[in-house]
C-alpha positions as CSV (number, residue, x, y, z in Angstrom):
1,M,143.9,26.4,162.4
2,Q,142.0,27.1,158.9
3,K,143.6,29.5,156.4
4,L,141.6,31.9,155.3
5,Q,140.9,32.4,152.0
6,P,140.5,35.6,150.0
7,K,137.2,36.6,148.9
8,K,136.4,36.3,145.0
9,G,136.9,39.5,143.3
10,A,139.1,41.4,146.6
11,L,142.3,41.6,144.4
12,G,140.0,43.4,141.5
13,L,138.8,45.8,144.1
14,Y,142.0,46.4,145.7
15,I,143.5,47.4,142.0
16,I,140.5,49.7,141.3
17,L,140.7,51.5,144.6
18,L,144.7,52.1,144.3
19,V,144.2,53.4,140.6
20,A,141.4,55.8,141.8
21,A,143.6,57.2,144.5
22,V,146.5,57.6,142.2
23,A,144.3,59.7,139.9
24,A,143.1,61.8,142.7
25,M,146.5,62.7,143.8
26,L,147.5,63.6,140.3
27,A,144.5,65.8,139.9
28,V,145.6,67.3,143.1
29,K,148.7,68.4,141.7
30,Q,147.2,69.5,138.4
31,C,145.2,72.1,140.3
32,S,147.7,73.1,142.3
33,T,149.8,73.9,139.5
34,R,147.2,75.7,137.8
35,S,146.3,77.6,140.9
36,I,149.6,79.8,140.4
37,G,150.1,79.4,136.4
38,E,151.4,77.1,133.7
39,R,154.6,75.6,133.0
40,P,155.9,76.7,129.5
41,D,154.8,73.4,128.0
42,N,151.7,75.1,127.4
43,T,152.6,78.6,125.8
44,A,150.1,81.0,124.7
45,G,150.1,82.3,120.9
46,G,149.0,85.2,119.1
47,D,149.5,88.7,121.4
48,T,149.8,86.9,124.6
49,L,153.1,87.8,126.3
50,N,154.4,84.5,127.8
51,V,156.4,85.3,131.0
52,A,158.5,83.5,133.3
53,M,158.0,84.7,136.8
54,E,160.0,83.5,139.8
55,I,157.7,82.4,142.8
56,S,159.4,84.6,145.8
57,P,158.2,87.4,148.2
58,T,159.2,89.8,145.7
59,S,158.1,88.6,142.5
60,L,155.1,86.1,142.7
61,S,153.1,84.8,145.5
62,L,150.1,83.1,146.3
63,E,147.8,84.2,149.4
64,A,144.3,83.2,150.1
65,D,144.1,82.2,146.2
66,T,145.0,85.5,145.0
67,L,148.2,86.2,143.1
68,S,150.7,88.6,144.5
69,G,154.1,90.2,144.3
70,E,155.4,93.5,143.7
71,Y,156.9,92.5,140.4
72,Y,153.6,90.6,139.2
73,N,151.6,93.6,140.3
74,M,154.0,96.1,138.4
75,L,153.9,94.0,135.2
76,R,150.3,93.3,135.4
77,Q,149.3,97.3,135.5
78,V,151.7,97.9,132.8
79,L,150.4,95.1,130.3
80,A,146.7,95.8,130.7
81,K,147.3,99.5,130.6
82,H,148.6,98.4,126.7
83,G,146.0,95.7,126.2
84,I,148.7,92.9,126.2
85,P,147.3,89.6,127.5
86,L,149.5,87.8,130.0
87,R,150.2,84.2,130.5
88,L,152.5,83.3,133.8
89,H,154.9,80.5,133.9
90,P,156.1,80.2,137.5
91,Y,159.7,79.2,138.2
92,T,161.9,78.4,141.3
93,R,165.3,77.7,139.4
94,I,166.9,80.4,137.2
95,E,168.5,77.9,135.4
96,D,164.9,76.7,134.0
97,A,163.7,80.0,133.6
98,L,166.7,81.1,131.3
99,Q,166.5,77.8,129.3
100,W,162.8,78.6,128.6
101,L,164.0,81.8,127.4
102,R,166.7,80.5,125.2
103,D,164.3,78.2,123.7
104,G,161.7,80.9,122.9
105,R,159.3,79.4,125.1
106,V,159.2,82.7,127.2
107,R,159.8,86.2,126.1
108,L,160.5,87.6,129.4
109,V,162.0,86.2,132.7
110,V,161.0,88.2,135.8
111,G,162.9,87.8,139.0
112,D,165.7,88.8,141.5
113,L,168.3,88.6,138.2
114,P,171.6,90.7,138.9
115,V,172.8,92.6,135.7
116,T,176.3,91.3,135.6
117,T,178.6,91.2,132.9
118,E,178.1,87.3,132.3
119,M,174.4,87.8,132.4
120,R,174.9,90.7,129.6
121,R,177.0,88.3,127.5
122,E,173.8,86.3,126.5
123,F,170.9,88.5,127.5
124,I,169.2,91.7,126.9
125,F,167.5,93.6,130.4
126,V,165.0,96.2,130.6
127,N,166.4,99.2,132.8
128,P,166.9,98.1,136.3
129,V,163.5,98.0,138.5
130,A,165.4,97.6,141.7
131,L,168.6,97.9,143.8
132,D,169.8,95.0,145.8
133,K,172.8,92.7,146.9
134,Q,173.6,89.5,147.7
135,V,173.9,88.4,151.4
136,L,174.9,85.1,153.4
137,V,172.3,83.5,155.6
138,Q,173.2,81.4,158.4
139,L,172.0,80.3,161.5
140,R,173.4,81.5,164.9
141,E,173.0,78.8,168.0
142,A,171.4,81.6,170.0
143,D,170.7,85.5,170.3
144,T,173.8,86.2,172.4
145,V,176.2,84.0,170.3
146,P,178.1,85.4,167.1
147,P,177.5,83.7,163.6
148,A,180.2,81.2,162.4
149,V,180.8,83.4,159.1
150,Q,181.1,87.5,160.3
151,N,183.2,88.4,157.3
152,Q,183.9,87.4,153.9
153,F,187.5,86.0,154.8
154,D,185.4,83.6,157.0
155,L,183.8,81.8,154.5
156,A,187.3,80.2,153.3
157,Q,186.9,76.4,153.2
158,K,182.9,76.8,153.9
159,E,180.2,75.3,151.7
160,V,177.6,77.5,150.4
161,T,174.5,76.7,148.7
162,V,172.8,78.2,145.7
163,P,170.1,77.2,143.3
164,K,171.3,75.5,140.2
165,G,172.5,77.7,137.6
166,S,172.3,80.9,139.6
167,P,174.1,84.1,138.5
168,Y,175.4,84.0,142.2
169,I,178.0,81.4,141.3
170,A,180.2,83.9,139.5
171,R,180.2,86.3,142.3
172,L,181.2,83.8,144.4
173,R,184.1,82.3,142.2
174,N,185.3,86.0,142.3
175,L,184.9,86.3,146.0
176,S,187.0,83.0,146.5
177,H,189.9,84.8,144.5
178,E,189.6,87.6,146.3
179,I,189.9,86.0,149.8
180,G,192.9,83.7,148.5
181,D,191.1,80.4,149.7
182,T,188.6,78.0,148.6
183,I,184.6,78.6,148.5
184,Y,182.5,75.5,148.2
185,I,179.9,76.1,146.2
186,R,177.1,73.5,146.2
187,E,174.3,74.1,143.3
188,D,171.1,72.9,144.5
189,P,169.1,71.4,141.5
190,V,165.7,71.3,143.4
191,N,165.2,74.3,145.7
192,S,164.5,78.1,145.0
193,S,166.3,80.8,147.0
194,E,163.4,81.1,149.3
195,Q,163.6,77.5,150.3
196,L,167.1,77.6,151.0
197,V,166.6,80.3,153.1
198,I,164.0,78.0,155.0
199,L,166.3,75.1,154.9
200,T,169.2,77.3,156.5
201,A,166.9,78.4,159.3
202,L,165.9,74.6,160.2
203,G,169.7,73.8,160.3
204,K,169.1,71.5,157.3
205,I,172.0,73.3,155.3
206,P,174.9,75.3,156.6
207,M,174.5,78.7,154.9
208,A,173.0,79.6,151.5
209,V,173.6,83.0,149.2
210,V,170.3,84.7,148.4
211,S,169.3,88.4,147.3
212,G,168.7,90.8,150.1
213,A,165.1,91.4,149.4
214,T,164.3,87.4,149.8
215,A,166.2,87.7,153.1
216,R,164.4,90.5,154.4
217,K,161.2,89.3,153.9
218,L,162.0,85.6,155.5
219,S,164.5,86.5,158.2
220,P,161.5,88.1,160.7
221,R,160.3,84.4,160.7
222,Y,163.1,83.1,162.0
223,P,165.1,84.8,164.8
224,L,168.3,83.0,164.9
225,L,168.6,83.5,161.3
226,D,171.6,85.9,160.3
227,T,171.8,87.8,157.3
228,S,174.6,90.4,158.1
229,V,177.2,89.4,155.9
230,D,177.1,91.0,152.6
231,I,178.5,88.8,149.6
232,S,178.3,91.8,147.0
233,L,177.8,95.3,146.7
234,N,174.6,97.1,145.8
235,Q,173.6,95.6,142.0
236,F,170.8,96.7,139.7
237,Q,168.3,94.0,139.4
238,S,166.6,93.7,136.3
239,W,164.3,91.4,133.9
240,A,165.9,89.5,131.1
241,L,164.8,89.2,127.3
242,A,166.5,87.3,124.4
243,P,168.7,89.8,122.2
244,R,166.2,89.0,119.4
245,D,163.8,91.0,121.4
246,S,165.3,94.3,121.5
247,L,162.2,96.0,120.7
248,L,160.0,94.5,123.1
249,C,162.8,95.4,125.7
250,D,162.5,99.0,124.5
251,S,158.8,99.0,125.1
252,L,158.9,97.6,128.4
253,T,161.9,100.0,129.3
254,R,159.8,103.0,128.0
255,W,156.3,101.8,129.8
256,L,157.9,100.8,133.3
257,R,159.5,104.5,133.2
């Protein structure tokens, strides 16, 4: 049996093909990112308003190459009326968006942000744009089987997932004190609230806390997903700015009114 020898130049050809494949994947990734907005490492100057906007059914979504979302449409119409250009910087983790705001890379953070005492210590808010509450999402075994958690006291010794840096963490800690037992809070460093709902519905994580608006938008797709347990009372939802932007905050409040 004779050992086959590789053809001359074959190795060079394989390397060229590999480099081309990697370049193609990077190009696809960049096109996908630009289709919904640019990251805050490319902020716009001049009169353009750099806005971090949450990718969620309420704030910003992409449908058939068209940007949509209640908050997106609201802000776009208000800024267009006053001749202010808009540059979007989409985010999935509130922790990232708030850091961009601290660093001055964006001037406004739009999303399902509860106006809590903890948040007010660091940021200012436009007048509330919505009223919502935090709910628990969990998976039932069947239509006729009640969920494992039927009230807040059943959360004792349970693990609940939220996005890393979420303002919902403070509420869960307070709830742990209220029920007199430990609630294990897992901060997900990658996934958004919307993705956590999907992971719960697929049985990948036991349960998560998200806004009621996000739960209402997604639960019809997953019949066994339970959203009946409220984690908080109704809270005002608003958009955050740094304290240095009080004039912009007043203007947005007036325009949105």
